[in-house]
RODO-2510 file (C-alpha; in nm, 4 decimals, decimal comma):
residues 208
     n   res          X          Y          Z
     1     m    13,8169     9,3035    11,8005
     2     i    13,8753     9,3660    11,4265
     3     s    14,2310     9,4727    11,3418
     4     r    14,3097     9,7605    11,1079
     5     r    14,4345     9,5129    10,8469
     6     q    14,1115     9,3102    10,8638
     7     f    13,9071     9,6289    10,8310
     8     r    14,1039     9,7328    10,5211
     9     v    14,0516     9,3917    10,3635
    10     s    13,6792     9,4084    10,4385
    11     t    13,6564     9,7589    10,2937
    12     l    13,8412     9,6566     9,9779
    13     a    13,6113     9,3550     9,9309
    14     v    13,2997     9,5715     9,9581
    15     a    13,4465     9,8232     9,7129
    16     l    13,5238     9,5503     9,4604
    17     i    13,1748     9,3976     9,4919
    18     a    13,0165     9,7410     9,4495
    19     l    13,2213     9,8083     9,1363
    20     l    13,1320     9,4660     8,9982
    21     g    12,7634     9,5296     9,0635
    22     a    12,7846     9,8669     8,8892
    23     y    12,9552     9,7029     8,5914
    24     l    12,6947     9,4268     8,5628
    25     v    12,3837     9,6404     8,5834
    26     g    12,5143     9,9721     8,4596
    27     t    12,4770    10,3216     8,5980
    28     g    12,1994    10,4444     8,3693
    29     s    11,8445    10,5370     8,4647
    30     p    11,6565    10,2846     8,6782
    31     a    11,4497    10,0328     8,4798
    32     q    11,0749    10,0826     8,4846
    33     a    10,7911     9,8332     8,4845
    34     a    10,5586     9,8923     8,1900
    35     e    10,1960     9,9834     8,2494
    36     t     9,9468     9,7770     8,0473
    37     l     9,6080     9,8919     7,9189
    38     l     9,3815     9,5977     7,9998
    39     s     9,0378     9,7200     7,8967
    40     q     9,0626     9,8417     7,5384
    41     g     8,8446     9,6447     7,2999
    42     k     8,7118     9,4174     7,5758
    43     p     8,3385     9,3408     7,6162
    44     a     8,1522     9,6199     7,7948
    45     l     7,8046     9,6371     7,9462
    46     a     7,6049     9,9249     8,0952
    47     s     7,2971     9,9520     8,3121
    48     s     7,1476    10,1925     8,0580
    49     v     7,2269    10,3982     7,7494
    50     e     7,0818    10,7326     7,6476
    51     s     7,0345    10,5968     7,2960
    52     g     7,1869    10,3500     7,0523
    53     a     7,4354    10,6207     6,9493
    54     f     7,6113    10,5997     7,2870
    55     p     7,6747    10,2295     7,3610
    56     a     7,8869    10,0871     7,6438
    57     a     8,1466     9,9636     7,3931
    58     a     8,2228    10,3223     7,2914
    59     a     8,3946    10,3818     7,6278
    60     v     8,6553    10,1084     7,5703
    61     d     8,7244    10,1475     7,1976
    62     g     9,0234    10,3814     7,2276
    63     d     8,8423    10,6520     7,0279
    64     n     8,7995    10,9890     7,2010
    65     g     8,5342    11,0799     6,9457
    66     t     8,2862    10,8173     7,0682
    67     r     8,1256    10,7883     7,4104
    68     w     7,8948    10,6024     7,6419
    69     a     7,6045    10,7969     7,7923
    70     s     7,3567    10,6710     8,0525
    71     n     6,9968    10,7694     8,1061
    72     f     6,9254    11,0708     8,3260
    73     t     6,9314    10,9124     8,6730
    74     d     7,1888    10,8272     8,9381
    75     n     7,3120    10,4755     9,0226
    76     q     7,3956    10,3891     8,6639
    77     w     7,7017    10,1799     8,5888
    78     l     7,9419    10,0774     8,3173
    79     r     8,1503     9,7608     8,3389
    80     v     8,4224     9,5955     8,1347
    81     d     8,5117     9,2264     8,1221
    82     l     8,8912     9,1856     8,1202
    83     g     8,8594     8,8167     8,0276
    84     s     9,0440     8,6874     8,3348
    85     a     9,1341     8,8045     8,6842
    86     q     9,3845     9,0899     8,6698
    87     a     9,5660     9,3108     8,9194
    88     i     9,4351     9,6637     8,8746
    89     n     9,6620     9,9616     8,9448
    90     r     9,5060    10,2612     8,7706
    91     v     9,1822    10,3770     8,6105
    92     q     9,1702    10,6618     8,3591
    93     l     8,8396    10,8425     8,3025
    94     r     8,7744    11,0863     8,0182
    95     w     8,4436    11,2583     8,0828
    96     e     8,2140    11,4344     7,8424
    97     a     8,0465    11,7509     7,9750
    98     a     7,7914    11,5284     8,1518
    99     y     8,0242    11,4009     8,4228
   100     a     7,9733    11,2476     8,7659
   101     r     8,0432    11,4279     9,0914
   102     g     8,0220    11,1044     9,2908
   103     f     8,1209    10,7567     9,1759
   104     q     8,2883    10,4343     9,2815
   105     i     8,5370    10,2065     9,1047
   106     q     8,4572     9,8426     9,1798
   107     t     8,6000     9,5009     9,0917
   108     s     8,4393     9,1578     9,0794
   109     p     8,5476     8,7992     9,0109
   110     d     8,2124     8,7040     8,8560
   111     g     8,0211     9,0207     8,7642
   112     n     7,7843     8,9802     9,0595
   113     a     7,9666     9,0417     9,3885
   114     w     8,1452     9,3790     9,3854
   115     t     8,4271     9,5252     9,5927
   116     t     8,4756     9,9024     9,6006
   117     i     8,8420     9,9971     9,5515
   118     q     8,7998    10,3732     9,5070
   119     t     8,5362    10,6315     9,6015
   120     t     8,5068    10,9867     9,4701
   121     t     8,2589    11,2375     9,6123
   122     n     8,3789    11,5643     9,4560
   123     g     8,4681    11,4772     9,0977
   124     a     8,5356    11,7680     8,8630
   125     g     8,5080    11,5922     8,5258
   126     g     8,7638    11,6234     8,2484
   127     d     9,0459    11,3685     8,2560
   128     q     9,0816    11,1824     8,5848
   129     s     9,3655    10,9414     8,6608
   130     l     9,2935    10,7285     8,9677
   131     v     9,5629    10,5151     9,1288
   132     v     9,3918    10,2095     9,2765
   133     t     9,4709     9,8674     9,4192
   134     g     9,2434     9,5794     9,3327
   135     n     9,1981     9,2487     9,1564
   136     g     8,9201     9,1077     8,9449
   137     r     8,7962     9,0006     8,6058
   138     y     8,5288     9,2676     8,5935
   139     v     8,5803     9,6377     8,6637
   140     r     8,3010     9,8906     8,6730
   141     i     8,2255    10,2513     8,7525
   142     l     7,9101    10,3094     8,9564
   143     i     7,7662    10,6601     8,9269
   144     t     7,6376    10,7694     9,2680
   145     q     7,5812    11,1396     9,1916
   146     r     7,5532    11,3141     8,8568
   147     a     7,6980    11,6640     8,8239
   148     t     7,4404    11,7792     8,5664
   149     q     7,0752    11,7226     8,4809
   150     w     7,1867    11,4762     8,2144
   151     g     7,3198    11,1251     8,2593
   152     a     7,6843    11,0257     8,2979
   153     s     7,8935    11,0187     7,9827
   154     l     8,2463    10,8845     7,9265
   155     f     8,4617    10,9084     7,6168
   156     e     8,6998    10,6519     7,7655
   157     f     8,6998    10,4141     8,0622
   158     q     9,0524    10,2739     8,0740
   159     v     9,1717    10,0104     8,3196
   160     y     9,5457     9,9558     8,3674
   161     g     9,7688     9,6971     8,5312
   162     g    10,1377     9,7274     8,6139
   163     t    10,3146    10,0191     8,7816
   164     p    10,1812    10,3702     8,7110
   165     g    10,4658    10,5714     8,5613
   166     g    10,7089    10,2827     8,6035
   167     g    10,9114    10,2151     8,9155
   168     p    11,2738    10,2030     9,0200
   169     i    11,4792     9,8876     9,0434
   170     v    11,7527     9,9080     9,3057
   171     r    12,0980     9,8484     9,1624
   172     v    12,3193     9,5730     9,3050
   173     a    12,5858     9,8033     9,4453
   174     e    12,3257    10,0219     9,6184
   175     f    12,1689     9,7158     9,7761
   176     l    12,5047     9,5946     9,9049
   177     a    12,5667     9,9319    10,0672
   178     d    12,2080     9,9590    10,2023
   179     c    12,1650    10,2911    10,0210
   180     p    11,8253    10,4055     9,8854
   181     y    11,7680    10,4056     9,5100
   182     t    11,7131    10,7837     9,5251
   183     h    12,0874    10,8316     9,5706
   184     r    12,3545    10,7810     9,3104
   185     l    12,5842    10,4828     9,3152
   186     p    12,7808    10,5235     9,6390
   187     d    13,1544    10,5681     9,6657
   188     a    13,2502    10,2584     9,8627
   189     r    13,5560    10,4279    10,0129
   190     s    13,3586    10,7233    10,1525
   191     c    13,0999    10,4809    10,2903
   192     s    13,3589    10,2714    10,4700
   193     r    13,5210    10,5775    10,6251
   194     t    13,2015    10,7221    10,7682
   195     c    13,0142    10,4056    10,8685
   196     r    13,0905    10,1653    11,1483
   197     a    13,0596     9,8741    10,9069
   198     p    13,0398     9,8725    10,5272
   199     r    12,6960     9,7036    10,5323
   200     t    12,5384     9,9814    10,7413
   201     c    12,6088    10,2702    10,5089
   202     t    12,3055    10,5027    10,5020
   203     a    12,1935    10,7912    10,2810
   204     s    12,3410    11,0452    10,5235
   205     s    12,6850    10,8932    10,4846
   206     v    12,6859    10,8662    10,1054
   207     r    12,7964    11,1506     9,8850
   208     p    12,5107    11,2481     9,6477
***
């Protein structure tokens, strides 16, 4: 059985480690992983274009004044070659008035065999940000249902890797106390008073 003296020593050790961790990594806002635009300026190919004025490359040039437009049938597609296999986390679509109600986002290692990583059946056009999970060198959008009598038309087809919006990194002291990153740095003394053991401190026992 742990004596009161041993418990005090254990509590003091945890408090010191927590303070050291806070000192080393700081108490500012959690660090965030940067999101990377992978598709801009990369080679693009489409199943069709309405005319030479609306090429596939216009959807990955970073210019909202240019666009790709397909011919006036369903099952058209636009693809971008990222140059090497990449982890895909988000796709941003900026539609012209001729948007798609139904479409799929697909990835491929070779441009031939495709894996669907996102399906939309009730698209509303405008700007659409789609959080996805996939991997591949090639990424394409397959238009399964047009929303208008025209083709499908995109100002921008942007493919991102990284963490959408950034993500939290748990601080050392919070990890040592088993406290979620959503709470502030815990007070080690209040944790040790309310928990059976310093290592089992939970969010309910940490002052916000």
